[in-house]
Residue frames as qw, qx, qy, qz and C-alpha x, y, z in Angstrom:
[[0.817, 0.193, 0.005, -0.543, 98.78, 117.13, 108.74],
 [0.452, -0.308, 0.824, 0.145, 99.32, 113.41, 108.31],
 [0.046, 0.114, -0.805, -0.581, 98.82, 111.36, 105.27],
 [0.014, 0.479, 0.877, -0.031, 95.30, 110.10, 106.30],
 [0.076, 0.716, 0.352, -0.598, 94.11, 113.62, 106.98],
 [0.042, 0.455, -0.454, -0.765, 95.55, 114.73, 103.61],
 [0.004, -0.126, -0.918, -0.377, 93.74, 111.95, 101.81],
 [0.021, 0.636, 0.728, -0.254, 90.49, 112.79, 103.54],
 [0.019, 0.679, 0.030, -0.733, 90.91, 116.56, 102.69],
 [0.032, 0.287, -0.640, -0.712, 91.69, 115.85, 99.08],
 [0.038, 0.318, 0.925, 0.204, 88.79, 113.50, 98.72],
 [0.038, 0.717, 0.553, -0.423, 86.35, 116.03, 100.15],
 [0.027, 0.594, -0.218, -0.774, 87.82, 118.81, 97.96],
 [0.057, 0.086, -0.803, -0.588, 87.13, 116.59, 94.89],
 [0.634, -0.019, 0.060, -0.771, 83.58, 116.01, 96.09],
 [0.584, 0.129, -0.781, -0.177, 84.10, 112.28, 96.40],
 [0.823, -0.452, 0.078, -0.337, 82.63, 109.72, 98.82],
 [0.457, -0.481, 0.747, 0.022, 84.81, 107.07, 100.38],
 [0.760, 0.259, 0.594, -0.037, 83.08, 104.57, 98.10],
 [0.558, 0.827, 0.000, -0.071, 83.72, 106.67, 95.01],
 [0.009, 0.801, -0.597, -0.032, 87.43, 107.06, 95.83],
 [0.660, -0.216, 0.717, -0.057, 87.54, 103.32, 96.54],
 [0.785, 0.475, 0.396, 0.001, 86.27, 102.56, 93.13],
 [0.349, 0.909, -0.227, -0.027, 88.76, 104.94, 91.54],
 [0.041, -0.674, 0.735, -0.061, 91.70, 103.26, 93.17],
 [0.745, 0.075, -0.627, -0.214, 90.12, 99.70, 92.84],
 [0.213, 0.077, -0.814, 0.535, 89.89, 99.28, 96.59],
 [0.295, -0.599, -0.744, -0.027, 87.08, 98.97, 99.10],
 [0.212, -0.818, -0.060, -0.532, 85.34, 101.91, 100.95],
 [0.756, -0.649, -0.061, 0.059, 86.56, 100.38, 104.21],
 [0.747, 0.026, 0.025, 0.664, 90.20, 100.59, 103.06],
 [0.159, 0.638, 0.095, 0.748, 89.69, 104.27, 102.26],
 [0.543, -0.772, -0.109, -0.312, 88.23, 104.75, 105.69],
 [0.853, -0.381, -0.010, 0.357, 91.25, 102.96, 107.31],
 [0.566, 0.346, 0.060, 0.746, 93.65, 105.08, 105.22],
 [0.095, -0.754, -0.121, -0.638, 91.89, 108.24, 106.28],
 [0.706, -0.689, -0.053, -0.153, 91.84, 107.24, 110.03],
 [0.067, 0.771, -0.617, 0.146, 95.57, 106.30, 109.91],
 [0.860, -0.228, 0.418, -0.184, 94.88, 102.66, 110.70],
 [0.844, 0.228, 0.349, 0.336, 96.62, 101.72, 107.40],
 [0.124, -0.718, 0.322, 0.605, 99.60, 103.47, 105.80],
 [0.779, 0.604, 0.046, -0.162, 99.56, 103.48, 102.03],
 [0.702, -0.234, 0.441, 0.508, 102.44, 101.75, 100.25],
 [0.115, -0.365, 0.426, 0.820, 104.00, 103.16, 97.01],
 [0.037, 0.303, 0.837, 0.453, 101.44, 101.39, 94.76],
 [0.106, -0.747, -0.640, 0.143, 98.56, 102.83, 96.80],
 [0.161, -0.643, 0.003, 0.749, 100.20, 106.31, 96.78],
 [0.069, -0.109, 0.607, 0.784, 100.45, 106.23, 92.99],
 [0.059, -0.510, -0.822, -0.246, 96.75, 105.15, 92.71],
 [0.173, -0.765, -0.457, 0.419, 95.71, 107.96, 95.02],
 [0.179, -0.508, 0.213, 0.815, 97.73, 110.54, 93.27],
 [0.033, 0.137, 0.734, 0.665, 96.22, 109.50, 89.92],
 [0.102, -0.661, -0.740, -0.074, 92.62, 109.66, 91.33],
 [0.191, -0.804, -0.284, 0.486, 93.38, 113.12, 92.70],
 [0.544, 0.739, 0.119, 0.379, 95.23, 114.27, 89.57],
 [0.194, -0.932, 0.297, -0.072, 98.22, 115.36, 91.61],
 [0.520, 0.486, -0.678, 0.184, 101.87, 114.22, 91.81],
 [0.783, -0.333, -0.498, 0.167, 102.69, 111.58, 94.60],
 [0.432, 0.100, -0.374, 0.814, 104.99, 114.12, 96.21],
 [0.291, -0.412, -0.014, -0.863, 101.95, 116.30, 96.95],
 [0.804, -0.397, -0.388, -0.211, 100.49, 113.52, 99.04],
 [0.801, -0.181, -0.339, 0.458, 103.71, 113.35, 101.05],
 [0.242, 0.493, -0.131, 0.825, 104.37, 117.06, 101.43],
 [0.221, -0.175, -0.618, 0.734, 104.21, 118.79, 104.76],
 [0.280, 0.372, 0.227, -0.856, 101.73, 121.36, 103.51],
 [0.578, 0.540, 0.608, -0.071, 98.67, 120.62, 101.32],
 [0.478, 0.254, 0.442, 0.715, 99.21, 121.73, 97.75],
 [0.034, 0.808, 0.414, 0.419, 96.63, 124.50, 97.95],
 [0.453, -0.878, -0.067, 0.141, 98.51, 126.07, 100.91],
 [0.727, -0.090, 0.194, 0.653, 101.94, 126.09, 99.25],
 [0.088, 0.885, -0.058, -0.454, 103.39, 129.40, 98.28],
 [0.777, 0.612, -0.001, 0.147, 104.82, 129.59, 94.74],
 [0.751, -0.291, 0.103, 0.583, 108.68, 129.44, 94.59]]
């Protein structure tokens, strides 16, 4: 799963629209759409804002497996 797909999945799991996520990260709905489609790759500042909006660590956005599919260590 790529970062855009992960953002879209997390957004939907939180029950947010693209507009609502955009407001939380102080960006436009169209930027959220471009992030989810893979047209734009988030920089570190954007990753931090997304992680804060989803209440997860930045590393969870970058992991190969979504947080809910990870097995406990």
